[in-house]
C-alpha positions in Angstrom: 40.7 -35.4 70.9 41.3 -38.8 72.5 44.6 -40.5 72.1 45.1 -43.1 69.3 45.0 -46.6 70.6 47.4 -49.0 68.9 47.7 -52.7 69.2 51.3 -53.9 68.4 51.7 -57.7 67.9 55.2 -59.1 67.7 56.9 -62.1 69.1 60.2 -60.2 69.7 60.3 -58.5 73.1 62.6 -55.7 71.9 60.2 -54.8 69.1 57.3 -54.7 71.6 59.3 -52.4 73.9 60.1 -50.2 70.8 56.5 -49.8 70.0 55.6 -48.9 73.6 58.4 -46.3 73.9 57.6 -44.8 70.5 53.9 -44.6 71.3 54.5 -43.0 74.7 56.8 -40.4 73.1 54.0 -39.5 70.6 51.1 -39.5 73.1 49.6 -42.7 71.8 48.1 -45.5 73.9 50.0 -48.7 72.8 49.2 -52.2 73.9 51.9 -54.7 72.9 51.3 -58.4 72.9 53.4 -61.4 71.9 51.0 -63.8 70.2 48.2 -63.6 67.6 45.8 -65.3 70.0 46.6 -62.6 72.6 45.9 -59.9 70.0 42.4 -61.3 69.2 41.5 -61.5 72.9 42.6 -57.9 73.4 40.5 -56.7 70.5 37.5 -58.2 72.2 38.2 -56.1 75.3 39.5 -52.8 73.9 38.5 -50.6 70.9 41.8 -50.0 69.0 42.3 -47.5 66.1 45.0 -49.6 64.3 47.1 -52.7 64.6 50.7 -53.3 63.7 50.9 -57.0 63.1 54.0 -59.1 62.6 53.5 -61.6 59.8 55.7 -64.4 61.3 54.9 -65.6 64.8 55.1 -68.9 66.5 51.5 -69.5 67.5 49.5 -68.3 64.5 50.9 -66.3 61.7 49.9 -62.7 60.9 47.6 -63.7 58.1 45.5 -66.0 60.3 45.6 -63.5 63.1 44.4 -60.8 60.8 41.5 -63.0 59.7 40.5 -63.6 63.3 40.8 -59.8 64.1 38.6 -59.0 61.1 35.9 -61.3 62.4 35.8 -59.4 65.7 36.5 -55.9 64.3 35.9 -55.8 60.5 36.8 -52.1 60.0 40.0 -52.1 62.2 43.0 -51.1 60.1 45.8 -53.6 60.1 49.4 -52.9 59.0 51.5 -56.0 58.4 55.1 -55.8 59.5 57.7 -58.2 58.2 61.5 -58.8 58.5 61.6 -60.5 55.1 60.9 -59.6 51.5 57.3 -59.1 50.6 56.2 -62.7 50.3 53.1 -64.6 49.7 51.7 -64.1 53.2 52.0 -60.4 52.9 50.5 -60.4 49.5 47.6 -62.4 50.7 47.1 -60.1 53.8 46.9 -57.1 51.5 44.3 -58.9 49.3 42.3 -59.8 52.4 42.2 -56.3 53.8 45.5 -55.2 55.4 45.8 -51.4 54.7 49.6 -51.6 54.2 52.9 -53.2 55.2 56.1 -52.0 56.8 59.5 -53.7 56.6 61.6 -54.3 59.7 63.7 -52.8 60.9 61.3 -49.9 60.6 61.8 -46.2 61.4 59.6 -44.1 63.6 58.7 -42.1 60.5 57.2 -45.1 58.8 55.0 -45.8 61.9 53.9 -42.1 61.9 53.0 -42.4 58.2 50.8 -45.3 59.1 49.1 -43.4 61.9 48.7 -40.4 59.7 47.0 -42.6 57.1 44.5 -43.7 59.7 43.9 -40.1 61.0 43.0 -38.9 57.5 40.2 -41.5 57.4 39.0 -40.7 60.9 38.0 -37.1 61.4 37.8 -37.3 65.2 41.5 -38.1 65.5 
């Protein structure tokens, strides 16, 4: 069984560090990037199993990032993360194919639930 590969996209450095430490503790391969444009470029280079994507970022927002990700990897599961109430962008992301959302500050258990959801749909994980 190969390790789960996760792309974490967040403009806050402490959140990116959290993802990497959490992933390492669980045996996952986590790549953390700061910007949506960086995320799209990484997806062109690496085959990921899931994405945790911040909805509010300075370059392009999470919705537009997800749209670009889906053009490159249409079946890649994307979970939206947000520090604010479920808003129009999150709602639109769900309509356009995000598999779920997680509110910040999130707990490790919530991230594991997201990973488990993906594992159930991928028998080789």
